[in-house]
C-alpha positions in Angstrom: -96.2 -48.4 -187.5 -92.9 -50.2 -187.8 -89.7 -48.3 -188.7 -86.7 -50.4 -189.4 -83.6 -50.7 -191.6 -84.1 -52.3 -194.9 -83.0 -55.9 -195.4 -81.7 -57.6 -198.5 -84.9 -59.6 -198.9 -87.3 -56.7 -198.7 -89.6 -56.1 -201.7 -87.8 -53.3 -203.4 -90.2 -53.3 -206.3 -92.8 -52.1 -203.8 -90.4 -49.4 -202.6 -89.9 -48.3 -206.2 -93.7 -48.1 -206.6 -93.8 -45.9 -203.5 -91.2 -43.6 -205.0 -93.3 -43.3 -208.2 -96.6 -42.7 -206.3 -95.0 -40.0 -204.2 -93.3 -38.2 -207.0 -96.5 -38.1 -209.1 -98.5 -36.8 -206.2 -96.0 -34.5 -204.4 -94.4 -32.9 -207.4 -97.6 -32.4 -209.5 -97.5 -28.6 -210.2 -93.8 -28.4 -209.3 -92.5 -30.4 -212.2 -94.0 -30.6 -215.7 -96.5 -33.3 -216.5 -94.1 -34.4 -219.3 -91.3 -34.9 -216.8 -93.6 -36.9 -214.4 -95.1 -38.9 -217.2 -91.6 -40.1 -218.2 -91.1 -41.7 -214.8 -91.7 -45.4 -214.2 -91.0 -47.9 -211.4 -87.8 -48.7 -213.3 -86.6 -45.1 -212.8 -85.5 -46.1 -209.2 -83.3 -48.9 -208.0 -83.7 -48.9 -204.2 -82.2 -52.4 -204.0 -78.8 -51.0 -204.8 -78.6 -49.0 -201.6 -80.6 -51.2 -199.3 -77.9 -51.0 -196.6 -78.5 -47.3 -196.2 -82.3 -47.4 -196.3 -85.0 -47.1 -193.6 -88.5 -48.4 -194.2 -91.8 -47.6 -192.6 -94.5 -50.4 -192.6 -98.2 -50.3 -192.0 -98.9 -54.0 -191.5 -96.9 -55.6 -194.3 -97.2 -52.6 -196.6 -94.2 -50.3 -197.2 -95.6 -46.8 -196.7 -92.4 -44.8 -196.2 -88.7 -44.8 -197.1 -85.7 -42.8 -196.1 -82.2 -43.4 -197.7 -79.1 -41.7 -196.2 -75.4 -42.4 -196.0 -72.0 -41.1 -197.1 -72.1 -38.2 -199.5 -72.2 -39.4 -203.2 -70.5 -36.3 -204.7 -66.8 -35.7 -204.3 -67.3 -32.1 -203.4 -69.1 -33.3 -200.3 -66.5 -35.9 -199.3 -66.6 -36.6 -195.6 -70.2 -35.4 -195.3 -73.3 -37.5 -194.8 -76.2 -37.1 -197.2 -79.9 -37.6 -196.9 -80.6 -39.1 -200.4 -84.4 -39.2 -200.2 -87.4 -39.4 -197.9 -90.9 -40.4 -199.1 -94.1 -41.2 -197.4 -97.2 -42.5 -199.1 -99.7 -39.6 -199.7 -102.5 -41.3 -197.7 -100.5 -41.1 -194.5 -98.5 -37.9 -194.8 -98.5 -35.5 -191.9 -98.9 -38.2 -189.3 -95.3 -38.4 -188.1 -94.0 -41.2 -190.3 -91.6 -38.9 -192.1 -90.4 -37.5 -188.8 -89.8 -41.0 -187.4 -87.9 -42.1 -190.6 -85.8 -39.0 -190.6 -85.0 -39.4 -186.9 -83.8 -42.9 -187.5 -81.6 -42.0 -190.5 -80.1 -38.9 -188.8 -79.4 -40.9 -185.6 -77.4 -43.3 -187.7 -75.6 -40.5 -189.7 -74.9 -38.4 -186.6 -72.9 -41.3 -185.2 -70.6 -41.1 -188.3 -70.3 -37.4 -189.1 -71.3 -34.0 -187.8 -71.8 -32.5 -191.3 -74.9 -33.4 -193.3 -76.4 -32.1 -196.6 -79.3 -32.8 -198.9 -80.8 -31.5 -202.1 -84.4 -30.5 -202.3 -86.5 -29.1 -205.2 -86.5 -25.3 -205.1 -90.3 -25.3 -205.4 -90.8 -27.8 -202.6 -91.3 -25.4 -199.7 -93.1 -28.0 -197.5 -90.0 -30.3 -197.7 -87.7 -27.3 -196.9 -89.8 -26.5 -193.9 -89.6 -30.2 -192.8 -85.8 -30.2 -193.1 -85.5 -27.0 -191.2 -87.1 -28.7 -188.2 -84.1 -31.0 -188.2 -81.6 -28.2 -188.2 -81.0 -27.9 -192.0 -80.3 -24.5 -193.5 -80.2 -23.5 -197.1 -76.6 -23.2 -198.3 -76.7 -21.2 -201.6 -79.1 -20.2 -204.3 -80.9 -22.6 -206.5 -79.0 -24.5 -209.3 -80.1 -26.8 -212.1 -79.5 -30.6 -211.8 -79.6 -32.5 -215.0 -81.6 -35.8 -215.0 -82.3 -38.1 -217.9 -85.9 -36.9 -217.8 -85.0 -33.2 -217.8 -83.6 -30.4 -215.5 -84.6 -29.9 -211.9 -84.1 -26.7 -209.9 -82.7 -27.7 -206.5 -81.3 -26.0 -203.4 -78.7 -27.6 -201.1 -79.4 -27.6 -197.4 -76.8 -28.3 -194.7 -76.7 -29.2 -191.1 -73.6 -28.8 -189.0 -73.4 -30.3 -185.5 -70.8 -28.7 -183.3 -69.2 -30.8 -180.6 
């Protein structure tokens, strides 16, 4: 398994397909079928943030992705943000996500001691995963509006004290 930073010439269509595969698998039962059916490979544009993306490869196949960088929302200015982390369902629970997250957090930790992320309220497995990296839930759930519908999310934060 190779974990490395994305490069400009990586196949981001393959990365977008991974996002779609994982969303339809991981979020079945958490999100409505109608919401999931509206998603397509064109929903995501990982090529836009390739400089802040880590990829996991099994041979030449992209099997995992983690995107993280400066916070995208003004309210979190000065913070780092984990934008997303996805591992192909066929190799989940084999340490790939942990390796991707470690790579992304090592990079973020060099830039800031305050990190946050959003996670679906119903995604308890992901919340448990993030807690292993020191994240804690900040507040109660809130609705996030997306073009496909509303998502119930919680914010999780990690503060590193010098």
